[in-house]
DOFI-455569 format. One line per 5 residues: number of its first residue (from 0); for each residue x, y, z of C-alpha. Coordinates in steps of 0.02 Angstrom, whole numbers, plus 50000, padded with zeros to 5 digits. Last residue first. Layout:
NUM> X:Y:Z  ...
This chain:
97> 50343:48552:50483  50498:48662:50459  50510:48717:50634  50497:48541:50686  50667:48513:50600
92> 50742:48659:50666  50696:48620:50843  50797:48449:50812  50930:48546:50764  50932:48651:50911
87> 50937:48495:51015  51081:48431:50922  51179:48581:50942  51148:48568:51135  51201:48390:51144
82> 51364:48439:51026  51397:48574:51161  51398:48439:51303  51487:48317:51208  51623:48447:51179
77> 51621:48485:51372  51654:48309:51422  51792:48293:51273  51885:48439:51349  52060:48470:51244
72> 52029:48336:51110  51848:48381:51062  51851:48564:51095  51856:48635:50928  51759:48513:50853
67> 51618:48561:50985  51642:48750:50939  51622:48726:50777  51458:48626:50799  51386:48754:50921
62> 51427:48891:50797  51325:48789:50665  51182:48764:50792  51196:48957:50834  51189:49009:50647
57> 51044:48905:50607  50948:48951:50772  50965:49134:50701  50899:49104:50542  50741:49023:50623
52> 50715:49162:50727  50721:49300:50579  50601:49189:50488  50482:49183:50642  50483:49365:50662
47> 50453:49394:50476  50294:49282:50500  50289:49099:50439  50172:49036:50319  50036:48918:50384
42> 50037:48744:50290  49864:48673:50240  49902:48484:50208  49745:48403:50116  49606:48348:50208
37> 49474:48346:50074  49374:48474:50169  49505:48571:50243  49592:48577:50068  49431:48650:49979
32> 49397:48761:50116  49565:48847:50104  49551:48868:49927  49390:48951:49934  49450:49054:50071
27> 49599:49108:49960  49762:49039:50015  49932:49112:50103  49913:49014:50258  49891:49151:50373
22> 49776:49227:50240  49661:49077:50246  49665:49068:50441  49621:49229:50451  49471:49228:50318
17> 49406:49055:50387  49405:49154:50573  49311:49296:50499  49192:49174:50419  49163:49092:50582
12> 49134:49254:50676  49005:49297:50565  48911:49143:50581  48918:49021:50429  48808:48960:50282
7> 48867:48860:50141  48887:48894:49955  48947:48781:49822  48990:48840:49633  49036:48722:49504
2> 49161:48767:49350  49336:48737:49424  49463:48701:49273
């Protein structure tokens, strides 16, 4: 249970910036400052547009994998290029999660 009270001074601009960053990460200003002070992980929440883009990339990656499987015997070179594209999309999806 948190019982101690800590204050610090900052400029108006710094306070606004703290509010914006705390809001983006879904935290209160106090929790944001605590995590920043202790070098804890602060994750910015994804916007609705970012979530939609992520979902679209997941669909594209799956579709390219299916295309790769379809062309594997007929045109191996095309299948290899499509598989490479699917892997690039997968790498972007992994970095998106971080």
